[in-house]
C-alpha positions as CSV (number, residue, x, y, z in Angstrom):
1,X,-193.1,-22.4,126.1
2,X,-190.7,-22.6,128.9
3,X,-187.0,-22.2,128.5
4,X,-186.2,-23.9,131.9
5,X,-185.1,-27.4,131.9
6,X,-187.3,-29.9,133.7
7,X,-184.4,-31.1,135.9
8,X,-183.6,-27.6,137.3
9,X,-187.2,-26.7,137.9
10,X,-188.1,-30.0,139.7
11,X,-185.0,-29.8,141.9
12,X,-186.0,-26.3,143.2
13,X,-189.7,-27.0,143.4
14,X,-190.8,-26.9,147.1
15,X,-193.9,-29.0,146.3
16,X,-191.7,-32.1,145.9
17,X,-192.4,-34.8,148.5
18,X,-188.8,-34.8,149.6
19,X,-189.0,-31.1,150.4
20,X,-192.1,-31.5,152.5
21,X,-191.7,-30.9,156.3
22,X,-194.2,-31.9,159.0
23,X,-196.0,-28.9,160.6
24,X,-195.0,-28.4,164.2
25,X,-197.3,-26.1,166.2
26,X,-195.6,-23.4,168.2
27,X,-195.7,-23.9,172.0
28,X,-198.1,-21.5,173.7
29,X,-198.3,-21.0,177.4
30,X,-201.7,-21.0,179.1
31,X,-201.3,-17.3,180.0
32,X,-201.0,-16.4,176.3
33,X,-204.2,-18.1,175.2
34,X,-207.2,-15.9,174.3
35,X,-210.1,-15.6,176.7
36,X,-212.8,-18.2,176.3
37,X,-215.8,-15.8,176.2
38,X,-218.4,-18.4,175.8
39,X,-217.2,-20.2,179.0
40,X,-217.0,-16.9,180.8
41,X,-220.6,-15.9,179.8
42,X,-221.8,-19.4,180.8
43,X,-220.2,-18.9,184.3
44,X,-221.8,-15.5,184.6
45,X,-225.3,-16.8,183.7
46,X,-224.8,-19.8,186.0
47,X,-223.9,-17.6,189.0
48,X,-226.8,-15.2,188.2
49,X,-229.2,-18.2,187.9
50,X,-228.1,-19.5,191.3
51,X,-228.5,-16.0,192.9
52,X,-232.0,-15.8,191.5
53,X,-232.8,-19.3,192.8
54,X,-231.5,-18.4,196.3
55,X,-233.5,-15.2,196.2
56,X,-236.6,-17.1,195.3
57,X,-236.2,-19.6,198.1
58,X,-235.5,-16.8,200.6
59,X,-238.5,-14.8,199.5
60,X,-240.7,-17.9,199.6
61,X,-239.5,-18.7,203.2
62,X,-240.1,-15.0,204.2
63,X,-243.6,-15.1,202.8
64,X,-244.4,-18.3,204.8
65,X,-243.0,-16.8,207.9
66,X,-245.0,-13.6,207.4
67,X,-248.2,-15.5,206.7
68,X,-247.7,-17.5,209.9
69,X,-247.1,-14.3,211.9
70,X,-250.2,-12.7,210.3
71,X,-252.4,-15.7,211.1
72,X,-251.2,-15.7,214.7
73,X,-251.9,-12.0,215.0
74,X,-255.4,-12.4,213.6
75,X,-256.1,-15.3,216.0
76,X,-255.0,-13.2,218.9
77,X,-257.2,-10.3,217.8
78,X,-260.2,-12.6,217.5
79,X,-259.6,-13.9,221.1
80,X,-259.5,-10.4,222.6
């Protein structure tokens, strides 16, 4: 079996509770953190969604204005 004595091996064993040290995470500055791609993509989609919504509202307003102008033009043609 083993030729080592149990005293010598247990004293050098790093798994002993007395040899355990609590883990301390290294300090990382915010500039060194990796990019949060999911957050970045969410912001891009949010901005794109707002742009499409604004475009939809503008186009809807333009169509209402153009319809009003066209109906006024038709009324003026019928009068003449």
